[in-house]
KENUTOR-99997 format. One record per atom (N, C-alpha, C, O): x, y, z negated. Coordinates in steps of 0.05 Angstrom, whole numbers, plus 32768, in hexadecimal, padded with zeros to 4 digits. Layout:
! residues N
rec east: X | north: Y | up: Z;
...
This chain:
! residues 76
rec east: 7E29 | north: 7EE4 | up: 81B1;
rec east: 7E44 | north: 7EEE | up: 81B3;
rec east: 7E51 | north: 7EEF | up: 8197;
rec east: 7E45 | north: 7EF9 | up: 8185;
rec east: 7E69 | north: 7EE3 | up: 8194;
rec east: 7E75 | north: 7EE2 | up: 8179;
rec east: 7E7E | north: 7EFE | up: 8170;
rec east: 7E85 | north: 7F0F | up: 8180;
rec east: 7E7E | north: 7F01 | up: 8156;
rec east: 7E87 | north: 7F1A | up: 814A;
rec east: 7EA6 | north: 7F1B | up: 814B;
rec east: 7EB2 | north: 7F09 | up: 813E;
rec east: 7EB1 | north: 7F2E | up: 8158;
rec east: 7ECF | north: 7F30 | up: 815B;
rec east: 7EDA | north: 7F45 | up: 8147;
rec east: 7EF3 | north: 7F49 | up: 8147;
rec east: 7EC9 | north: 7F51 | up: 8137;
rec east: 7ED3 | north: 7F65 | up: 8125;
rec east: 7EE3 | north: 7F57 | up: 810E;
rec east: 7EDA | north: 7F43 | up: 8103;
rec east: 7EFB | north: 7F62 | up: 8109;
rec east: 7F0C | north: 7F56 | up: 80F4;
rec east: 7F02 | north: 7F5D | up: 80D8;
rec east: 7EF7 | north: 7F73 | up: 80D4;
rec east: 7F06 | north: 7F4B | up: 80C6;
rec east: 7F00 | north: 7F50 | up: 80AA;
rec east: 7F13 | north: 7F66 | up: 80A1;
rec east: 7F2A | north: 7F67 | up: 80A9;
rec east: 7F09 | north: 7F77 | up: 8090;
rec east: 7F18 | north: 7F8E | up: 8086;
rec east: 7F1F | north: 7F8B | up: 8069;
rec east: 7F0D | north: 7F85 | up: 8059;
rec east: 7F39 | north: 7F8E | up: 8062;
rec east: 7F42 | north: 7F8D | up: 8046;
rec east: 7F4D | north: 7FA8 | up: 8040;
rec east: 7F5F | north: 7FB2 | up: 804E;
rec east: 7F43 | north: 7FB5 | up: 802B;
rec east: 7F4C | north: 7FD0 | up: 8024;
rec east: 7F5F | north: 7FCD | up: 800C;
rec east: 7F5A | north: 7FBE | up: 7FF9;
rec east: 7F75 | north: 7FDC | up: 800D;
rec east: 7F87 | north: 7FDE | up: 7FF6;
rec east: 7F8C | north: 7FFB | up: 7FF1;
rec east: 7F8C | north: 800C | up: 8003;
rec east: 7F8F | north: 8002 | up: 7FD8;
rec east: 7F95 | north: 801D | up: 7FD0;
rec east: 7FB0 | north: 801F | up: 7FC4;
rec east: 7FB8 | north: 800F | up: 7FB3;
rec east: 7FC0 | north: 8032 | up: 7FCD;
rec east: 7FDA | north: 8037 | up: 7FC2;
rec east: 7FDD | north: 8055 | up: 7FBD;
rec east: 7FCF | north: 8065 | up: 7FC9;
rec east: 7FEF | north: 805B | up: 7FAB;
rec east: 7FF3 | north: 8077 | up: 7FA4;
rec east: 8010 | north: 807C | up: 7F9C;
rec east: 801D | north: 806B | up: 7F90;
rec east: 801A | north: 8093 | up: 7FA4;
rec east: 8035 | north: 809B | up: 7F9B;
rec east: 8031 | north: 80AE | up: 7F84;
rec east: 8023 | north: 80C2 | up: 7F86;
rec east: 803D | north: 80A8 | up: 7F6D;
rec east: 803B | north: 80B8 | up: 7F55;
rec east: 8056 | north: 80C4 | up: 7F4E;
rec east: 806A | north: 80B6 | up: 7F4E;
rec east: 8056 | north: 80DE | up: 7F49;
rec east: 806F | north: 80EA | up: 7F40;
rec east: 8070 | north: 80E7 | up: 7F22;
rec east: 805D | north: 80EB | up: 7F13;
rec east: 8088 | north: 80DF | up: 7F19;
rec east: 808D | north: 80D9 | up: 7EFD;
rec east: 809A | north: 80F1 | up: 7EEF;
rec east: 80A6 | north: 8101 | up: 7EFC;
rec east: 8098 | north: 80F3 | up: 7ED4;
rec east: 80A4 | north: 8109 | up: 7EC6;
rec east: 80C2 | north: 810C | up: 7ECA;
rec east: 80CD | north: 8121 | up: 7EC7;
rec east: 80CF | north: 80F5 | up: 7ED0;
rec east: 80EC | north: 80F6 | up: 7ED3;
rec east: 80F4 | north: 80FE | up: 7EEF;
rec east: 810C | north: 80FE | up: 7EF6;
rec east: 80E1 | north: 8105 | up: 7F00;
rec east: 80E7 | north: 810E | up: 7F1B;
rec east: 80E7 | north: 80F8 | up: 7F30;
rec east: 80EC | north: 80FE | up: 7F48;
rec east: 80E2 | north: 80DF | up: 7F28;
rec east: 80E1 | north: 80CA | up: 7F3C;
rec east: 80C5 | north: 80C6 | up: 7F46;
rec east: 80B2 | north: 80D2 | up: 7F3C;
rec east: 80C2 | north: 80B6 | up: 7F5B;
rec east: 80A8 | north: 80B0 | up: 7F67;
rec east: 80A3 | north: 8092 | up: 7F66;
rec east: 80B4 | north: 8083 | up: 7F6C;
rec east: 808A | north: 808B | up: 7F5F;
rec east: 8083 | north: 806E | up: 7F5C;
rec east: 806B | north: 8069 | up: 7F6E;
rec east: 8058 | north: 8078 | up: 7F6E;
rec east: 806E | north: 8053 | up: 7F7D;
rec east: 8058 | north: 804A | up: 7F8E;
rec east: 8048 | north: 8034 | up: 7F7E;
rec east: 8054 | north: 8021 | up: 7F75;
rec east: 802F | north: 8038 | up: 7F7C;
rec east: 801E | north: 8025 | up: 7F6D;
rec east: 8008 | north: 801B | up: 7F7E;
rec east: 8003 | north: 8026 | up: 7F94;
rec east: 7FFA | north: 8006 | up: 7F76;
rec east: 7FE5 | north: 7FFA | up: 7F86;
rec east: 7FCE | north: 7FF1 | up: 7F75;
rec east: 7FCF | north: 7FF2 | up: 7F5C;
rec east: 7FB8 | north: 7FE9 | up: 7F82;
rec east: 7FA0 | north: 7FE1 | up: 7F74;
rec east: 7F9B | north: 7FC3 | up: 7F72;
rec east: 7F85 | north: 7FBA | up: 7F6C;
rec east: 7FB0 | north: 7FB3 | up: 7F79;
rec east: 7FAB | north: 7F96 | up: 7F79;
rec east: 7FC0 | north: 7F87 | up: 7F69;
rec east: 7FC5 | north: 7F6F | up: 7F6F;
rec east: 7FCC | north: 7F94 | up: 7F55;
rec east: 7FDB | north: 7F85 | up: 7F42;
rec east: 7FF9 | north: 7F80 | up: 7F47;
rec east: 8006 | north: 7F73 | up: 7F36;
rec east: 8004 | north: 7F8B | up: 7F5C;
rec east: 8021 | north: 7F88 | up: 7F60;
rec east: 802F | north: 7F9D | up: 7F50;
rec east: 8024 | north: 7FB3 | up: 7F4C;
rec east: 8048 | north: 7F98 | up: 7F48;
rec east: 8057 | north: 7FAC | up: 7F38;
rec east: 805C | north: 7FC5 | up: 7F49;
rec east: 805F | north: 7FC4 | up: 7F61;
rec east: 805C | north: 7FDC | up: 7F3B;
rec east: 8062 | north: 7FF5 | up: 7F49;
rec east: 8080 | north: 7FF5 | up: 7F51;
rec east: 8090 | north: 7FE6 | up: 7F47;
rec east: 8085 | north: 8005 | up: 7F65;
rec east: 80A1 | north: 8007 | up: 7F70;
rec east: 80A9 | north: 8024 | up: 7F71;
rec east: 809A | north: 8036 | up: 7F79;
rec east: 80C2 | north: 8029 | up: 7F69;
rec east: 80CD | north: 8044 | up: 7F6C;
rec east: 80D4 | north: 8049 | up: 7F89;
rec east: 80DF | north: 8037 | up: 7F96;
rec east: 80CD | north: 8061 | up: 7F93;
rec east: 80D2 | north: 8067 | up: 7FAF;
rec east: 80E1 | north: 8082 | up: 7FB1;
rec east: 80DE | north: 8093 | up: 7FA0;
rec east: 80F3 | north: 8084 | up: 7FC5;
rec east: 8103 | north: 809C | up: 7FC8;
rec east: 80FA | north: 80AC | up: 7FE0;
rec east: 8101 | north: 80C3 | up: 7FE3;
rec east: 80E9 | north: 80A0 | up: 7FF2;
rec east: 80E0 | north: 80AF | up: 8009;
rec east: 80C5 | north: 80A3 | up: 8012;
rec east: 80BD | north: 808E | up: 8009;
rec east: 80B7 | north: 80B2 | up: 8023;
rec east: 809E | north: 80A7 | up: 802E;
rec east: 80A3 | north: 808F | up: 803F;
rec east: 8092 | north: 807D | up: 8040;
rec east: 80BA | north: 808D | up: 804C;
rec east: 80C1 | north: 8075 | up: 805B;
rec east: 80C3 | north: 805D | up: 8049;
rec east: 80BA | north: 8047 | up: 8050;
rec east: 80D0 | north: 8060 | up: 8032;
rec east: 80D1 | north: 804B | up: 801E;
rec east: 80B5 | north: 8041 | up: 8016;
rec east: 80B0 | north: 8029 | up: 8015;
rec east: 80A4 | north: 8055 | up: 8011;
rec east: 8089 | north: 804E | up: 8009;
rec east: 807A | north: 803E | up: 801F;
rec east: 806C | north: 802B | up: 8019;
rec east: 807D | north: 8047 | up: 8038;
rec east: 8070 | north: 8039 | up: 804E;
rec east: 807A | north: 801D | up: 8052;
rec east: 806B | north: 800A | up: 8058;
rec east: 8094 | north: 8019 | up: 804E;
rec east: 809F | north: 7FFE | up: 8050;
rec east: 8094 | north: 7FEB | up: 803B;
rec east: 808D | north: 7FD4 | up: 8040;
rec east: 8092 | north: 7FF6 | up: 8022;
rec east: 8087 | north: 7FE6 | up: 800C;
rec east: 8069 | north: 7FE0 | up: 8011;
rec east: 8060 | north: 7FC9 | up: 800C;
rec east: 805A | north: 7FF3 | up: 801B;
rec east: 803E | north: 7FEF | up: 8020;
rec east: 803B | north: 7FD9 | up: 8036;
rec east: 8028 | north: 7FC9 | up: 8034;
rec east: 804C | north: 7FD9 | up: 8049;
rec east: 804B | north: 7FC4 | up: 805E;
rec east: 804E | north: 7FA8 | up: 8052;
rec east: 8040 | north: 7F96 | up: 8058;
rec east: 8062 | north: 7FA6 | up: 8040;
rec east: 8066 | north: 7F8C | up: 8033;
rec east: 804E | north: 7F85 | up: 8021;
rec east: 8045 | north: 7F6E | up: 8022;
rec east: 8044 | north: 7F98 | up: 8012;
rec east: 802D | north: 7F93 | up: 8001;
rec east: 8015 | north: 7F8A | up: 8012;
rec east: 8006 | north: 7F78 | up: 800A;
rec east: 8010 | north: 7F97 | up: 8028;
rec east: 7FF9 | north: 7F90 | up: 8039;
rec east: 7FFC | north: 7F73 | up: 8043;
rec east: 7FE8 | north: 7F65 | up: 8043;
rec east: 8014 | north: 7F6B | up: 804B;
rec east: 8018 | north: 7F50 | up: 8054;
rec east: 8013 | north: 7F3C | up: 803D;
rec east: 8007 | north: 7F27 | up: 8042;
rec east: 801C | north: 7F43 | up: 8026;
rec east: 8018 | north: 7F32 | up: 800E;
rec east: 7FFA | north: 7F2F | up: 8008;
rec east: 7FF0 | north: 7F1A | up: 8002;
rec east: 7FEB | north: 7F45 | up: 800B;
rec east: 7FCE | north: 7F45 | up: 8006;
rec east: 7FC0 | north: 7F33 | up: 801A;
rec east: 7FAE | north: 7F24 | up: 8013;
rec east: 7FC8 | north: 7F35 | up: 8034;
rec east: 7FBC | north: 7F23 | up: 8048;
rec east: 7FC0 | north: 7F06 | up: 8042;
rec east: 7FAE | north: 7EF6 | up: 8045;
rec east: 7FD9 | north: 7EFF | up: 8039;
rec east: 7FDF | north: 7EE4 | up: 8032;
rec east: 7FCF | north: 7EDB | up: 801A;
rec east: 7FC4 | north: 7EC5 | up: 8019;
rec east: 7FCD | north: 7EED | up: 8005;
rec east: 7FBF | north: 7EE6 | up: 7FED;
rec east: 7FA1 | north: 7EE0 | up: 7FF3;
rec east: 7F96 | north: 7ECE | up: 7FE8;
rec east: 7F96 | north: 7EF0 | up: 8005;
rec east: 7F79 | north: 7EED | up: 800B;
rec east: 7F75 | north: 7ED8 | up: 8022;
rec east: 7F5F | north: 7ED4 | up: 802B;
rec east: 7F8B | north: 7ECC | up: 802B;
rec east: 7F8A | north: 7EB9 | up: 8041;
rec east: 7F7A | north: 7EC5 | up: 8058;
rec east: 7F67 | north: 7EB9 | up: 8063;
rec east: 7F82 | north: 7EDD | up: 8060;
rec east: 7F73 | north: 7EEC | up: 8074;
rec east: 7F86 | north: 7EF8 | up: 8089;
rec east: 7F86 | north: 7F10 | up: 808E;
rec east: 7F97 | north: 7EE6 | up: 8094;
rec east: 7FAB | north: 7EF0 | up: 80A7;
rec east: 7FA1 | north: 7EFF | up: 80BF;
rec east: 7FAF | north: 7F0F | up: 80CB;
rec east: 7F88 | north: 7EFB | up: 80C6;
rec east: 7F7C | north: 7F09 | up: 80DD;
rec east: 7F6D | north: 7F22 | up: 80D5;
rec east: 7F61 | north: 7F2F | up: 80E6;
rec east: 7F6C | north: 7F28 | up: 80BC;
rec east: 7F5D | north: 7F40 | up: 80B2;
rec east: 7F6C | north: 7F59 | up: 80B9;
rec east: 7F84 | north: 7F59 | up: 80BF;
rec east: 7F5E | north: 7F6F | up: 80B8;
rec east: 7F69 | north: 7F8A | up: 80BC;
rec east: 7F6D | north: 7F96 | up: 80A0;
rec east: 7F5A | north: 7F97 | up: 8090;
rec east: 7F85 | north: 7FA0 | up: 809B;
rec east: 7F8A | north: 7FAD | up: 8081;
rec east: 7F85 | north: 7FCB | up: 8085;
rec east: 7F8F | north: 7FD7 | up: 8098;
rec east: 7F77 | north: 7FD7 | up: 8073;
rec east: 7F73 | north: 7FF4 | up: 8072;
rec east: 7F80 | north: 7FFD | up: 8058;
rec east: 7F78 | north: 7FF4 | up: 8042;
rec east: 7F93 | north: 8010 | up: 805A;
rec east: 7FA1 | north: 801A | up: 8043;
rec east: 7F97 | north: 8036 | up: 803C;
rec east: 7F98 | north: 8048 | up: 804C;
rec east: 7F8D | north: 8039 | up: 8024;
rec east: 7F86 | north: 8053 | up: 8019;
rec east: 7F9F | north: 805D | up: 800B;
rec east: 7FA5 | north: 8053 | up: 7FF5;
rec east: 7FAD | north: 806F | up: 8017;
rec east: 7FC7 | north: 8079 | up: 800D;
rec east: 7FC3 | north: 8095 | up: 8003;
rec east: 7FBD | north: 80A7 | up: 8011;
rec east: 7FC8 | north: 8098 | up: 7FE9;
rec east: 7FC5 | north: 80B3 | up: 7FDD;
rec east: 7FDF | north: 80BB | up: 7FD0;
rec east: 7FEE | north: 80AA | up: 7FC4;
rec east: 7FE5 | north: 80D4 | up: 7FD2;
rec east: 7FFD | north: 80DE | up: 7FC5;
rec east: 7FFA | north: 80FC | up: 7FC1;
rec east: 7FEC | north: 8109 | up: 7FD0;
rec east: 8006 | north: 8106 | up: 7FAC;
rec east: 8004 | north: 8123 | up: 7FA7;
rec east: 8015 | north: 8132 | up: 7FBB;
rec east: 8026 | north: 8126 | up: 7FC8;
rec east: 8012 | north: 814C | up: 7FBC;
rec east: 8024 | north: 815C | up: 7FCC;
rec east: 803F | north: 815B | up: 7FBF;
rec east: 8042 | north: 8164 | up: 7FA8;
rec east: 8052 | north: 814F | up: 7FCC;
rec east: 806C | north: 814C | up: 7FC0;
rec east: 8082 | north: 814D | up: 7FD5;
rec east: 807D | north: 814A | up: 7FED;
rec east: 8099 | north: 8151 | up: 7FCC;
rec east: 80B0 | north: 8152 | up: 7FDE;
rec east: 80C4 | north: 813D | up: 7FD3;
rec east: 80CD | north: 813F | up: 7FBC;
rec east: 80CB | north: 812A | up: 7FE4;
rec east: 80E0 | north: 8117 | up: 7FDD;
rec east: 80FB | north: 8125 | up: 7FE0;
rec east: 80FF | north: 8134 | up: 7FF3;
rec east: 810D | north: 8120 | up: 7FCD;
rec east: 8128 | north: 812D | up: 7FCE;
rec east: 813B | north: 811C | up: 7FDD;
rec east: 8152 | north: 8123 | up: 7FE0;
């Protein structure tokens, strides 16, 4: 019986609060950080980054697992 389990690609992202009061989304695979204004902004960017990672690894059928960390914060 063939193995139907998808390959798993893990990416790590983090929301960092900056001294000037802004929030920056960063990643562990070399893409530039992005300023975000809400958690929805962050999730949209993570979706784009995940798709880019799948293309980079030529793994369109893989499953992306996102390790998303952020401090306790309130978006204004």
